[in-house]
Backbone as ProteinMPNN parsed JSONL, in Angstrom:
{"seq_chain_A": "XXXXXXXXXXXXXXXXXXXXXXXXXXXXXXXXXXXXXXXXXXXXXXXXXXXXXXXXXXXXXXXXXXXXXXXXXXXXXXXXXXXXXXXXXXXXXXXXXXXXXXXXXXXXXXXXXXXXXXXXXXXXXXXXXXXXXXXXXXXXXX", "coords_chain_A": {"N_chain_A": [[-24.977, 29.958, -2.848], [-21.864, 29.899, -1.104], [-20.648, 31.217, 1.855], [-17.472, 32.374, 2.812], [-15.525, 32.154, 5.691], [-13.354, 34.116, 7.933], [-11.322, 32.471, 8.942], [-11.106, 30.412, 7.055], [-10.301, 31.897, 4.817], [-7.832, 32.829, 5.767], [-6.405, 30.414, 5.985], [-6.347, 29.629, 3.317], [-4.88, 31.758, 2.229], [-2.384, 31.374, 3.527], [-1.666, 28.886, 2.498], [-1.438, 29.507, -0.23], [0.749, 31.232, -0.085], [2.803, 29.431, 0.294], [3.32, 28.516, -2.27], [4.979, 30.38, -3.383], [7.561, 29.778, -2.782], [9.187, 27.186, -3.903], [10.8, 25.131, -2.808], [10.158, 25.261, -0.094], [7.46, 24.689, -0.355], [7.53, 21.991, -1.237], [8.548, 20.853, 1.081], [6.736, 21.584, 3.169], [4.056, 21.216, 2.376], [1.942, 18.63, 2.447], [0.502, 17.156, 0.397], [1.582, 18.116, -2.025], [4.228, 17.373, -1.604], [3.969, 14.569, -1.617], [3.162, 14.212, -4.27], [5.42, 14.959, -5.695], [7.47, 13.274, -5.026], [10.271, 11.424, -5.984], [10.445, 8.455, -8.087], [12.576, 6.734, -7.432], [12.974, 7.214, -4.716], [10.533, 6.285, -3.774], [10.74, 3.562, -4.413], [12.836, 2.817, -2.735], [11.621, 3.293, -0.249], [9.536, 1.408, -0.377], [11.03, -0.965, -0.487], [12.211, -0.848, 2.024], [9.937, -1.135, 3.66], [9.163, -3.763, 2.931], [11.438, -5.194, 3.834], [11.289, -4.714, 6.621], [8.805, -5.885, 7.276], [9.269, -8.542, 6.486], [11.222, -9.227, 8.337], [9.949, -8.759, 10.86], [7.423, -9.911, 10.714], [7.258, -12.659, 9.474], [5.328, -14.372, 8.369], [3.702, -12.875, 6.791], [3.113, -12.192, 3.441], [4.826, -10.357, 1.067], [5.28, -8.104, -1.696], [6.976, -6.007, -3.942], [5.616, -3.747, -6.221], [5.136, -2.083, -9.362], [2.991, 0.714, -9.728], [0.021, 2.737, -10.102], [-0.751, 5.921, -9.003], [-3.5, 7.874, -8.043], [-4.654, 11.175, -8.296], [-6.937, 12.156, -7.089], [-10.496, 12.476, -6.495], [-11.788, 14.786, -7.031], [-11.191, 17.349, -8.995], [-9.472, 15.968, -10.621], [-10.069, 13.138, -11.352], [-9.229, 10.978, -12.952], [-6.581, 11.276, -13.379], [-3.584, 9.899, -13.382], [-0.424, 8.917, -11.879], [2.861, 7.526, -12.098], [3.785, 5.133, -9.635], [4.789, 3.298, -6.676], [3.994, 0.296, -5.081], [3.423, -1.827, -2.233], [2.44, -5.073, -2.172], [0.329, -7.036, -0.141], [-0.335, -9.959, 1.71], [-1.879, -12.215, 4.002], [-1.633, -15.414, 5.271], [-4.595, -17.31, 5.649], [-6.293, -15.155, 5.83], [-8.601, -13.384, 3.891], [-8.329, -10.874, 1.298], [-10.124, -8.778, 1.732], [-10.748, -8.977, 4.469], [-8.2, -8.614, 5.582], [-7.686, -5.963, 4.746], [-9.71, -4.683, 6.185], [-8.898, -5.177, 8.845], [-6.463, -3.813, 8.856], [-7.382, -1.179, 8.53], [-8.739, -0.855, 10.943], [-6.76, -1.103, 12.81], [-4.511, 0.338, 15.262], [-2.748, 1.953, 13.877], [-4.19, 2.643, 11.671], [-4.341, 1.961, 8.75], [-4.771, 2.401, 5.328], [-5.495, 0.796, 2.301], [-5.732, -0.549, -1.049], [-7.672, -3.037, -2.748], [-6.624, -5.411, -4.99], [-6.324, -8.046, -7.302], [-6.77, -9.979, -5.344], [-5.16, -9.216, -3.203], [-3.892, -6.899, -0.765], [-3.014, -3.691, -1.588], [-0.561, -1.394, -0.816], [0.143, 1.761, -1.365], [3.127, 3.366, -1.529], [3.576, 6.011, -2.044], [1.913, 7.534, -0.552], [2.881, 7.324, 1.959], [5.072, 8.44, 4.56], [8.613, 8.328, 5.241], [8.852, 7.963, 7.967], [6.474, 6.723, 8.633], [6.626, 4.14, 7.735], [7.57, 2.197, 9.553], [5.394, 2.101, 11.315], [3.392, 0.987, 9.713], [4.547, -1.511, 9.191], [4.562, -2.501, 11.813], [1.794, -2.658, 12.249], [1.094, -4.702, 10.461], [2.53, -6.77, 11.609], [1.153, -7.05, 14.055], [-1.348, -7.891, 13.109], [-0.732, -10.283, 11.861], [-0.193, -11.956, 13.964]], "CA_chain_A": [[-23.589, 30.35, -2.681], [-21.298, 29.604, 0.209], [-19.826, 32.306, 2.397], [-16.194, 31.937, 3.364], [-15.214, 32.935, 6.893], [-11.986, 34.63, 8.036], [-10.391, 31.358, 9.159], [-10.926, 29.756, 5.76], [-9.499, 32.809, 3.991], [-6.48, 32.838, 6.304], [-5.769, 29.15, 5.61], [-6.119, 29.701, 1.874], [-3.777, 32.695, 2.013], [-1.124, 30.74, 3.958], [-1.346, 27.841, 1.526], [-0.979, 30.153, -1.462], [2.094, 31.76, 0.167], [3.759, 28.334, 0.118], [3.634, 28.371, -3.684], [5.988, 31.367, -3.765], [8.875, 29.18, -2.525], [8.973, 25.785, -4.286], [11.453, 24.232, -1.849], [9.307, 25.262, 1.108], [6.232, 24.004, -0.736], [7.814, 20.556, -1.2], [8.803, 20.454, 2.461], [5.657, 21.858, 4.118], [2.719, 20.905, 1.872], [1.969, 17.165, 2.343], [0.032, 16.635, -0.895], [2.582, 18.45, -3.037], [5.397, 16.534, -1.313], [3.667, 13.225, -2.113], [3.091, 14.24, -5.728], [6.729, 15.217, -6.304], [8.473, 12.316, -4.565], [10.806, 10.658, -7.121], [10.224, 7.006, -8.061], [13.69, 6.073, -6.738], [12.673, 7.323, -3.287], [9.41, 5.381, -3.505], [11.252, 2.183, -4.437], [13.599, 2.638, -1.494], [10.637, 3.219, 0.833], [8.856, 0.114, -0.509], [11.982, -2.008, -0.084], [12.34, -0.745, 3.482], [8.74, -1.746, 4.235], [9.254, -5.209, 2.717], [12.463, -5.704, 4.758], [10.783, -4.686, 8.003], [7.732, -6.881, 7.416], [9.898, -9.87, 6.408], [11.932, -9.447, 9.594], [9.084, -8.729, 12.038], [6.199, -10.711, 10.512], [7.621, -13.497, 8.324], [4.158, -15.031, 7.771], [3.088, -11.943, 5.839], [3.711, -12.244, 2.105], [4.908, -9.016, 0.484], [5.926, -7.976, -2.992], [7.014, -4.64, -4.447], [5.045, -3.697, -7.572], [4.868, -0.773, -9.96], [1.59, 1.045, -9.505], [-0.425, 4.069, -10.508], [-1.42, 6.672, -7.933], [-4.461, 8.811, -8.616], [-4.578, 12.419, -7.547], [-8.138, 12.455, -6.317], [-11.762, 12.37, -7.206], [-12.334, 16.121, -7.266], [-11.031, 17.863, -10.352], [-8.564, 15.101, -11.369], [-10.412, 11.763, -10.967], [-8.572, 9.948, -13.758], [-5.196, 11.702, -13.602], [-2.694, 9.006, -12.648], [1.014, 9.13, -11.962], [3.568, 6.311, -11.725], [4.065, 5.004, -8.219], [5.255, 1.991, -6.236], [3.162, -0.244, -4.005], [3.778, -3.113, -1.638], [1.256, -5.911, -2.054], [0.391, -7.731, 1.136], [-1.328, -10.989, 2.014], [-1.632, -12.963, 5.228], [-2.305, -16.716, 5.176], [-5.78, -17.458, 6.484], [-7.147, -13.964, 5.736], [-8.803, -12.899, 2.533], [-7.886, -9.486, 1.137], [-11.105, -7.874, 2.334], [-10.581, -9.02, 5.932], [-6.915, -7.972, 5.884], [-7.876, -4.516, 4.595], [-10.536, -4.23, 7.311], [-8.06, -5.178, 10.063], [-5.503, -2.712, 8.748], [-8.094, 0.087, 8.794], [-9.131, -0.79, 12.352], [-5.563, -1.137, 13.645], [-4.176, 1.644, 15.852], [-2.05, 2.747, 12.86], [-5.229, 3.067, 10.716], [-3.705, 1.848, 7.437], [-5.716, 2.232, 4.221], [-4.932, 0.323, 1.043], [-6.77, -0.94, -2.003], [-7.647, -4.463, -3.035], [-6.49, -5.824, -6.389], [-5.736, -9.382, -7.459], [-6.908, -10.657, -4.044], [-4.113, -8.76, -2.279], [-3.998, -5.499, -0.354], [-1.939, -2.87, -2.154], [-0.231, -0.213, -0.023], [0.912, 2.663, -2.213], [4.065, 4.06, -0.64], [3.578, 7.457, -2.318], [1.133, 8.19, 0.501], [3.553, 7.117, 3.246], [6.353, 9.098, 4.808], [9.603, 7.364, 5.728], [8.578, 7.726, 9.378], [5.285, 5.889, 8.774], [6.904, 2.779, 7.292], [7.637, 1.299, 10.713], [4.039, 1.954, 11.857], [2.69, 0.036, 8.843], [5.139, -2.823, 9.469], [4.045, -2.915, 13.123], [0.39, -3.05, 12.088], [1.077, -6.018, 9.824], [3.007, -7.728, 12.625], [0.05, -7.295, 15.0], [-2.417, -8.626, 12.43], [-0.264, -11.638, 11.536], [-0.089, -12.78, 15.183]], "C_chain_A": [[-23.147, 30.053, -1.255], [-20.444, 30.786, 0.638], [-18.582, 31.721, 3.025], [-15.877, 32.811, 4.57], [-13.731, 33.33, 6.917], [-10.965, 33.516, 8.21], [-10.086, 30.661, 7.841], [-10.061, 30.624, 4.835], [-8.044, 32.843, 4.457], [-5.736, 31.56, 5.894], [-5.454, 29.132, 4.113], [-4.933, 30.612, 1.569], [-2.443, 32.06, 2.385], [-0.705, 29.637, 2.992], [-0.805, 28.453, 0.243], [0.416, 30.755, -1.294], [3.149, 30.67, -0.008], [4.215, 28.22, -1.338], [4.645, 29.408, -4.186], [7.401, 30.807, -3.631], [8.734, 27.668, -2.75], [9.616, 24.819, -3.296], [10.65, 24.141, -0.55], [8.008, 24.518, 0.838], [6.426, 22.495, -0.671], [7.967, 20.046, 0.227], [7.55, 20.531, 3.329], [4.25, 21.473, 3.656], [2.643, 19.392, 1.599], [1.546, 16.622, 0.972], [1.051, 16.912, -1.988], [3.83, 17.599, -2.853], [5.169, 15.119, -1.837], [3.708, 13.185, -3.641], [4.467, 14.353, -6.377], [7.821, 14.261, -5.824], [8.96, 11.481, -5.751], [10.568, 9.152, -6.961], [11.34, 6.262, -7.326], [13.466, 6.095, -5.224], [11.542, 6.38, -2.91], [9.873, 3.931, -3.482], [12.035, 1.874, -3.162], [12.657, 2.479, -0.298], [9.915, 1.872, 0.808], [9.768, -1.018, -0.072], [12.195, -2.01, 1.419], [11.138, -1.396, 4.163], [8.793, -3.259, 4.093], [10.275, -5.831, 3.666], [11.939, -5.781, 6.187], [9.712, -5.748, 8.226], [8.324, -8.285, 7.387], [10.606, -10.218, 7.706], [10.971, -9.626, 10.768], [7.837, -9.608, 11.932], [6.414, -11.63, 9.31], [6.442, -14.224, 7.678], [3.483, -14.158, 6.72], [3.852, -12.012, 4.518], [3.667, -10.846, 1.495], [5.596, -9.076, -0.868], [5.874, -6.501, -3.396], [6.544, -4.648, -5.893], [4.968, -2.252, -8.064], [3.368, -0.532, -9.882], [1.278, 2.395, -10.148], [-1.122, 4.694, -9.308], [-2.335, 7.688, -8.615], [-4.603, 10.008, -7.695], [-5.843, 12.773, -6.796], [-9.38, 12.428, -7.163], [-12.373, 13.73, -7.509], [-12.179, 16.541, -8.709], [-10.146, 16.97, -11.21], [-8.846, 13.617, -11.114], [-9.684, 10.689, -11.754], [-7.11, 10.269, -14.023], [-4.268, 10.854, -12.743], [-1.245, 9.401, -12.804], [1.715, 7.857, -11.516], [3.905, 6.312, -10.238], [4.591, 3.599, -7.944], [4.376, 1.562, -5.073], [3.798, -1.508, -3.457], [2.475, -3.888, -1.535], [1.438, -6.8, -0.84], [-0.696, -8.796, 1.189], [-0.889, -11.723, 3.274], [-2.351, -14.302, 5.096], [-3.487, -16.8, 6.154], [-6.702, -16.253, 6.477], [-7.353, -13.618, 4.274], [-8.459, -11.403, 2.497], [-8.836, -8.506, 1.814], [-10.949, -7.819, 3.858], [-9.257, -8.371, 6.346], [-7.041, -6.458, 5.796], [-8.686, -3.957, 5.758], [-9.694, -4.151, 8.589], [-7.005, -4.069, 10.024], [-6.165, -1.372, 9.048], [-8.405, 0.247, 10.273], [-7.944, -0.833, 13.306], [-5.279, 0.268, 14.189], [-3.424, 2.544, 14.857], [-3.009, 3.246, 11.774], [-4.676, 3.131, 9.286], [-4.771, 1.58, 6.373], [-4.959, 1.786, 2.977], [-6.07, 0.056, 0.073], [-6.618, -2.434, -2.274], [-7.611, -4.668, -4.538], [-5.881, -7.209, -6.38], [-5.735, -10.159, -6.134], [-5.748, -10.383, -3.087], [-4.406, -7.319, -1.908], [-2.77, -4.785, -0.894], [-1.774, -1.627, -1.293], [0.681, 0.669, -0.867], [1.816, 3.505, -1.324], [4.182, 5.546, -0.948], [2.845, 8.201, -1.202], [1.726, 7.977, 1.888], [4.773, 8.024, 3.349], [7.33, 8.026, 5.273], [9.336, 6.996, 7.185], [7.389, 6.781, 9.582], [5.514, 4.436, 8.377], [6.925, 1.814, 8.469], [6.253, 1.094, 11.331], [3.229, 0.958, 11.027], [3.226, -1.371, 9.074], [4.65, -3.36, 10.807], [2.594, -3.366, 13.04], [0.292, -4.434, 11.459], [1.562, -7.111, 10.786], [1.88, -8.071, 13.6], [-1.044, -8.157, 14.361], [-2.005, -10.068, 12.176], [-0.163, -12.536, 12.77], [-1.216, -13.736, 15.316]], "O_chain_A": [[-23.959, 29.97, -0.334], [-19.62, 31.286, -0.128], [-18.639, 30.688, 3.693], [-15.946, 34.038, 4.499], [-12.957, 32.936, 6.045], [-9.857, 33.605, 7.681], [-8.929, 30.356, 7.55], [-9.18, 30.107, 4.147], [-7.128, 32.881, 3.635], [-4.57, 31.619, 5.502], [-4.391, 28.659, 3.708], [-4.081, 30.275, 0.747], [-1.47, 32.19, 1.643], [0.481, 29.476, 2.705], [0.181, 27.967, -0.31], [1.189, 30.79, -2.251], [4.274, 30.96, -0.416], [5.364, 27.868, -1.606], [5.115, 29.304, -5.319], [8.329, 31.291, -4.278], [8.222, 26.956, -1.887], [9.027, 23.785, -2.98], [10.491, 23.059, 0.015], [7.51, 23.798, 1.703], [5.587, 21.788, -0.113], [7.557, 18.927, 0.538], [7.317, 19.64, 4.145], [3.337, 21.412, 4.479], [3.222, 18.92, 0.62], [2.187, 15.71, 0.45], [1.351, 16.03, -2.792], [4.427, 17.151, -3.832], [6.068, 14.529, -2.436], [4.226, 12.237, -4.23], [4.657, 13.885, -7.5], [8.985, 14.429, -6.187], [8.143, 10.889, -6.456], [10.497, 8.641, -5.843], [11.074, 5.258, -6.664], [13.736, 5.11, -4.537], [11.58, 5.748, -1.855], [9.446, 3.155, -2.627], [11.902, 0.793, -2.588], [12.877, 1.626, 0.562], [9.705, 1.262, 1.857], [9.336, -1.93, 0.634], [12.344, -3.073, 2.022], [11.302, -2.13, 5.138], [8.495, -3.973, 5.05], [10.011, -6.884, 4.246], [12.122, -6.786, 6.875], [9.714, -6.431, 9.25], [7.924, -9.135, 8.182], [10.595, -11.373, 8.131], [11.147, -10.534, 11.581], [7.264, -10.002, 12.948], [5.827, -11.414, 8.249], [6.555, -14.656, 6.531], [2.77, -14.665, 5.854], [5.078, -11.905, 4.487], [2.606, -10.227, 1.414], [6.386, -9.979, -1.146], [4.855, -5.834, -3.215], [7.01, -5.454, -6.699], [4.762, -1.324, -7.282], [2.574, -1.469, -9.961], [2.159, 3.085, -10.662], [-1.977, 4.072, -8.678], [-1.978, 8.28, -9.634], [-4.663, 9.869, -6.474], [-5.803, 13.641, -5.923], [-9.32, 12.364, -8.391], [-13.396, 13.8, -8.19], [-12.963, 16.124, -9.562], [-10.065, 17.184, -12.419], [-7.94, 12.897, -10.696], [-9.535, 9.573, -11.256], [-6.467, 9.588, -14.822], [-4.171, 11.055, -11.532], [-0.875, 10.122, -13.731], [1.21, 7.165, -10.632], [4.259, 7.34, -9.662], [4.808, 2.813, -8.866], [4.055, 2.36, -4.193], [4.598, -2.167, -4.121], [1.521, -3.436, -0.901], [2.541, -7.259, -0.542], [-1.83, -8.567, 0.767], [0.3, -11.838, 3.57], [-3.553, -14.33, 4.836], [-3.384, -16.413, 7.318], [-7.787, -16.309, 7.056], [-6.395, -13.564, 3.502], [-8.32, -10.759, 3.537], [-8.399, -7.517, 2.402], [-11.012, -6.746, 4.457], [-9.202, -7.659, 7.348], [-6.556, -5.744, 6.673], [-8.383, -2.875, 6.262], [-9.772, -3.169, 9.327], [-6.698, -3.462, 11.05], [-5.588, -0.528, 9.734], [-8.343, 1.356, 10.805], [-8.117, -0.616, 14.505], [-5.753, 1.261, 13.638], [-3.463, 3.768, 14.985], [-2.674, 4.172, 11.035], [-4.56, 4.205, 8.696], [-5.57, 0.651, 6.499], [-3.909, 2.337, 2.646], [-7.223, 0.393, 0.339], [-5.554, -3.011, -2.051], [-8.464, -4.16, -5.267], [-5.024, -7.515, -5.551], [-4.799, -10.906, -5.849], [-5.403, -11.228, -2.26], [-5.084, -6.603, -2.645], [-1.636, -5.218, -0.685], [-2.734, -0.89, -1.067], [1.856, 0.353, -1.059], [1.342, 4.261, -0.476], [4.822, 6.278, -0.193], [3.131, 9.37, -0.941], [1.142, 8.402, 2.885], [5.42, 8.333, 2.348], [6.915, 6.933, 5.657], [9.563, 5.858, 7.594], [7.313, 6.108, 10.61], [4.672, 3.584, 8.66], [6.355, 0.726, 8.388], [5.968, 0.005, 11.827], [2.462, 0.17, 11.581], [2.45, -2.324, 9.147], [4.354, -4.549, 10.925], [2.205, -4.341, 13.683], [-0.52, -5.251, 11.891], [1.058, -8.234, 10.769], [1.674, -9.238, 13.932], [-1.596, -9.048, 15.007], [-2.83, -10.977, 12.265], [-0.058, -13.755, 12.634], [-1.272, -14.495, 16.284]]}, "name": "protein", "num_of_chains": 1, "seq": "XXXXXXXXXXXXXXXXXXXXXXXXXXXXXXXXXXXXXXXXXXXXXXXXXXXXXXXXXXXXXXXXXXXXXXXXXXXXXXXXXXXXXXXXXXXXXXXXXXXXXXXXXXXXXXXXXXXXXXXXXXXXXXXXXXXXXXXXXXXXXX"}
């Protein structure tokens, strides 16, 4: 058995208090906010990322695609939900190398590889992080 300390109990209690106010929960709980973001918002976020990358790093090839986001490997390993992704490729770099460079960039961007492209699921990005991802792609494409 594992003993839970006072700090862990306090964090659990504060998290559970968020569930009493759904609007506050959506605003303050990052995972819940990601899970409840409407597809229209995701499409807008993806289009914003594509616009920024096209403007700042024209060598980078991007495409907006419908996707599935998975909630995690713990209790819901196969539970998917509709999402939107931006697929990315850079001439002269294979998908594995592009993914590695994105992870090692100062923005520390994680994606998945499918169809020899890096897929960046925008459900896991905030609007504020879109410019950081575009900047990372600009740095890599140089």
